C-alpha positions in Angstrom: 220.3 0.6 41.2 221.0 -2.9 39.9 223.9 -4.9 41.3 225.8 -7.2 38.8 227.9 -10.2 39.8 230.2 -12.4 37.8 229.4 -16.1 37.6 232.9 -16.7 38.9 232.2 -14.9 42.1 228.3 -15.2 42.6 228.3 -13.7 46.2 230.4 -10.6 45.4 229.0 -7.5 43.6 231.2 -6.6 40.7 229.5 -3.2 40.0 226.2 -1.4 40.2 224.4 0.6 37.5 221.5 2.9 37.8 219.0 1.7 35.3 215.2 2.3 34.4 212.8 -0.4 34.8 211.6 0.3 31.3 215.1 -0.4 29.8 214.9 -3.2 27.3 217.3 -6.2 27.3 219.4 -4.6 24.7 219.6 -1.4 26.7 220.8 -3.3 29.8 223.5 -5.3 27.9 224.7 -2.2 26.1 225.1 -0.4 29.5 226.8 -3.4 31.0 229.2 -3.7 28.0 230.1 0.0 28.2 230.8 -0.4 32.0 233.1 -3.3 31.6 234.8 -2.1 28.4 233.4 -4.7 26.0 232.9 -3.7 22.3 230.2 -6.3 21.6 227.1 -6.4 23.9 225.8 -9.5 22.2 228.4 -11.4 24.0 226.9 -10.7 27.4 224.5 -13.3 28.9 222.3 -12.2 31.8 221.2 -14.5 34.5 218.6 -13.9 37.3 219.5 -14.1 40.9 218.1 -16.5 43.4 217.6 -14.7 46.7 217.3 -17.9 48.6 220.5 -19.5 47.7 222.4 -16.3 46.9 223.5 -17.9 43.7 222.6 -17.4 40.0 219.7 -19.2 38.6 220.8 -22.1 36.4 219.0 -20.8 33.2 220.1 -17.5 31.6 217.4 -15.0 30.6 216.6 -15.6 27.0 217.7 -12.9 24.5 214.7 -10.7 24.2 212.6 -13.2 26.2 211.5 -10.3 28.4 210.3 -6.8 27.3 211.7 -4.7 30.1 214.2 -4.8 33.0 211.3 -4.8 35.4 210.5 -8.3 34.1 214.0 -9.6 34.8 213.8 -8.4 38.5 210.5 -9.9 39.5 211.5 -12.4 42.2 209.8 -10.9 45.2 211.3 -7.5 44.6 214.7 -8.7 45.2 
């Protein structure tokens, strides 16, 4: 289960999705787009979460900069 938050409300969960750790970046944004009713998944930018500050990290995850979802969730298993 992965929790997603909006940059406008970084401390509140918007929704959760059950995803596989082997999903690719494209798989993840496609599922997010479907969940929020967006036609074009390429308009979604994912940002990692800083578990210490409870804020998004300043740099977004690069498009196809990681192979799988497991690499996006590497910060001390948070």
